[in-house]
C-alpha positions as CSV (number, residue, x, y, z in Angstrom):
1,M,-29.2,-43.4,-1.6
2,M,-26.7,-44.6,1.1
3,K,-25.8,-47.4,-1.3
4,N,-24.9,-44.9,-4.2
5,I,-22.8,-42.9,-1.8
6,R,-20.8,-45.9,-0.7
7,K,-20.5,-47.2,-4.2
8,N,-19.1,-43.8,-5.6
9,L,-17.0,-43.1,-2.6
10,P,-13.7,-44.3,-4.2
11,Y,-14.3,-41.6,-6.9
12,I,-15.7,-38.8,-4.7
13,L,-13.0,-38.9,-2.0
14,P,-10.0,-38.3,-4.4
15,I,-11.8,-35.5,-6.0
16,L,-12.7,-33.9,-2.8
17,I,-9.1,-34.1,-1.6
18,I,-7.8,-32.5,-4.8
19,V,-10.3,-29.6,-4.5
20,M,-9.4,-29.0,-0.8
21,V,-5.6,-29.1,-1.7
22,L,-6.1,-26.8,-4.7
23,G,-8.1,-24.4,-2.7
24,L,-5.4,-24.3,0.0
25,V,-2.7,-23.7,-2.6
26,L,-4.6,-20.9,-4.3
27,S,-5.3,-19.2,-1.1
28,R,-1.7,-18.9,-0.5
29,I,-0.9,-17.7,-4.0
30,Y,-3.7,-15.2,-4.6
31,Q,-3.8,-12.2,-2.5
32,P,-6.3,-9.7,-3.3
33,K,-5.2,-6.0,-3.5
34,P,-6.1,-4.1,-0.3
35,A,-8.9,-1.7,-0.9
36,I,-7.9,2.0,-0.7
37,P,-9.8,3.5,2.2
38,S,-12.0,6.4,1.7
39,P,-10.5,9.4,3.3
40,K,-12.4,10.8,6.4
41,V,-10.4,14.0,6.5
42,R,-8.3,16.0,4.1
43,I,-5.4,17.5,6.0
44,S,-2.0,19.1,5.7
45,A,1.2,17.1,6.1
46,A,1.7,19.1,9.4
47,E,-1.7,17.9,10.8
48,A,-1.0,14.2,10.0
49,I,0.5,13.5,13.5
50,N,-2.9,14.4,14.9
51,H,-4.7,11.6,12.9
52,I,-2.7,8.4,13.5
53,G,-5.1,5.6,12.5
54,T,-7.3,7.5,10.3
55,P,-8.0,7.2,6.7
56,A,-7.1,10.6,5.2
57,K,-6.1,12.6,2.2
58,V,-2.8,14.2,3.2
59,C,-1.6,17.2,1.0
60,G,1.4,19.1,0.8
61,K,4.7,19.7,-1.1
62,V,7.2,17.0,-1.4
63,V,10.5,18.5,-0.5
64,S,12.7,15.3,-1.0
65,A,12.2,11.9,-2.6
66,D,14.7,9.4,-1.5
67,F,15.4,6.0,-2.9
68,V,17.1,3.8,-0.4
69,R,18.6,0.5,-1.6
70,E,20.3,-0.3,1.6
71,I,16.7,-1.0,3.3
72,G,15.0,-4.2,2.4
73,G,12.3,-3.7,0.0
74,N,14.0,-0.9,-1.8
75,P,11.6,1.9,-0.6
76,T,11.3,5.3,-2.0
77,F,10.3,8.0,0.7
78,L,8.4,11.0,-0.4
79,N,9.1,13.5,2.5
80,F,6.9,16.5,3.0
81,G,7.5,19.7,4.9
82,Q,11.2,19.2,5.3
83,P,13.8,16.7,4.2
84,H,14.6,13.6,6.0
85,P,15.3,13.3,9.1
86,N,13.0,16.3,9.9
87,Q,10.1,15.5,7.6
88,L,6.5,16.2,8.8
89,F,5.0,13.3,6.8
90,T,6.1,10.6,4.5
91,A,4.6,8.6,1.7
92,V,6.4,5.3,1.3
93,I,6.4,3.5,-2.0
94,W,7.9,0.0,-1.9
95,G,10.2,-1.3,-4.7
96,E,7.7,-3.8,-5.8
97,D,5.3,-1.0,-6.6
98,R,7.6,1.6,-7.8
99,S,7.4,0.5,-11.6
100,K,3.6,1.4,-11.5
101,W,4.5,5.0,-12.1
102,G,7.1,4.5,-14.9
103,T,9.0,7.7,-14.2
104,P,11.6,7.7,-11.5
105,L,9.5,9.0,-8.4
106,G,11.9,11.7,-7.6
107,Q,11.4,13.3,-11.1
108,K,7.6,12.7,-11.0
109,F,6.9,14.0,-7.5
110,G,10.0,15.9,-6.3
111,K,9.2,19.7,-5.6
112,R,5.5,19.0,-6.3
113,Y,2.3,19.5,-4.5
114,I,0.5,16.1,-4.1
115,C,-2.1,14.4,-2.0
116,V,-1.7,11.0,-0.7
117,I,-4.7,8.8,0.3
118,G,-4.5,6.1,2.8
119,T,-4.5,5.3,6.4
120,I,-2.0,7.3,8.5
121,E,0.2,5.2,10.6
122,M,3.3,6.1,12.7
123,H,6.9,4.9,12.1
124,K,9.8,6.0,14.2
125,G,8.1,9.2,15.3
126,T,6.9,10.2,11.8
127,P,3.4,9.8,10.4
128,Q,3.3,8.1,7.1
129,I,1.1,6.3,4.5
130,I,2.1,3.3,2.4
131,V,1.3,3.7,-1.1
132,N,0.7,0.6,-3.1
133,E,-1.5,1.9,-5.9
134,R,-1.4,5.0,-8.4
135,E,-4.8,6.1,-7.4
136,Q,-3.3,6.9,-3.9
137,I,-1.5,10.0,-5.2
138,E,-3.0,13.0,-6.7
139,L,-1.0,15.8,-8.3
140,Q,-2.1,19.2,-7.3
141,K,-1.8,22.5,-9.0
142,N,0.7,24.8,-7.0
């Protein structure tokens, strides 16, 4: 058996190296979508500040939708409760994900009641959820 391995080593070694390099390249290219966390609580935008780090469904009225080209990543901010800079909660949709909704986000969600699903994080004193997928936003009836 050892003779067979030594005999075939010149063939096996290059194939093994190619498989390893290909695996390394593919691991850098392919990034699986993060799973949307199951919400542990359903809360209002005003309550989000008390649930940092919690997977939640945050519901309320979008009072302003601001697309900001000047910030890297071209985010759209859906502000709840009050307009920026006094918002109670923000849903952030980065430019790379904006096309998933087709309609301009201000038209689609502005002045509407929605729920946003994800893990609440704090950014500059405001609780927020980063929205990457359509399934993270649910339109509500007023």
